[in-house]
C-alpha positions in Angstrom: 0.2 0.0 -0.1 1.4 3.3 -0.9 0.7 6.8 0.8 1.1 9.8 -1.2 0.5 13.3 0.2 -3.0 14.5 -0.5 -1.9 18.1 -1.4 1.0 18.2 -3.8 2.6 21.7 -3.9 5.2 22.0 -6.6 8.2 19.5 -7.2 8.4 16.6 -4.5 11.9 15.8 -2.9 13.6 12.7 -5.0 13.9 10.9 -1.5 12.6 7.4 -2.2 9.6 6.2 -0.2 10.1 4.9 3.3 8.6 1.4 4.2 6.7 1.5 7.7 4.7 -0.8 9.3 1.5 0.4 10.7 -0.2 -1.4 14.1 -3.4 -1.1 15.4 -4.8 -0.9 19.1 -6.1 -4.3 20.6 -5.2 -6.6 17.5 -8.4 -5.1 15.7 -6.9 -4.9 12.3 -3.9 -6.9 11.0 -0.6 -4.8 10.9 -0.2 -3.1 7.7 2.7 -2.2 5.5 2.8 1.0 4.0 5.2 3.0 1.8 5.2 6.6 2.9 6.2 9.3 0.1 7.9 12.6 0.8 5.4 15.1 2.1 2.9 12.7 3.4 1.0 14.0 6.7 -0.1 11.9 9.7 -3.3 13.0 8.4 -2.9 11.5 5.1 -1.8 8.2 6.8 -5.0 7.9 8.7 -7.4 9.0 5.5 -5.4 6.4 3.6 -6.0 3.6 6.1 -9.9 5.0 6.4 -9.6 6.5 9.8 -11.4 9.5 10.9 -8.9 11.9 11.6 -10.9 13.1 14.6 -10.9 10.1 16.4 -7.4 9.0 15.6 -3.6 9.4 16.2 -0.2 8.3 15.0 2.5 7.8 17.0 6.1 6.1 17.2 4.2 4.3 20.4 4.8 6.8 23.3 2.8 10.0 24.4 5.9 12.2 23.3 5.8 10.8 19.9 2.4 11.7 18.5 2.5 13.5 15.5 0.3 16.4 14.4 -2.0 15.9 11.6 0.0 18.4 9.4 3.6 17.1 10.3 5.5 15.8 7.7 6.0 11.9 8.1 8.5 11.1 5.7 11.1 13.3 7.2 10.7 12.1 10.8 10.7 8.2 9.8 13.4 6.1 9.2 12.9 2.9 7.2 11.2 0.3 8.8 9.9 2.0 11.7 6.6 1.0 13.4 4.2 3.3 14.0 0.8 3.0 16.2 -2.6 3.7 15.6 -4.6 5.0 18.8 -7.6 6.5 19.7 -7.7 10.3 20.1 -8.0 11.3 23.8 -9.3 14.3 25.3 -8.0 15.3 28.7 -10.3 17.4 30.7 -9.5 19.3 33.8 
């Protein structure tokens, strides 16, 4: 499965795609390998996986590694990284 950016502006860098494994909570879905193209965002990945961007987030596995919706995944990842889909939780006061 290949993930391309939803909004392409100008020329994309000539960097090769990065292969990552996306894991889902509780084993609800089998892990999926995805090729992340330059400029692809966390929102692009969630939409590509058929998930609502308002209810899910992407991380590298810990709370301090959650990607913002418009954050460029390609520049933050290495080939072979694992990403985790988790439910978005609003913490109240």
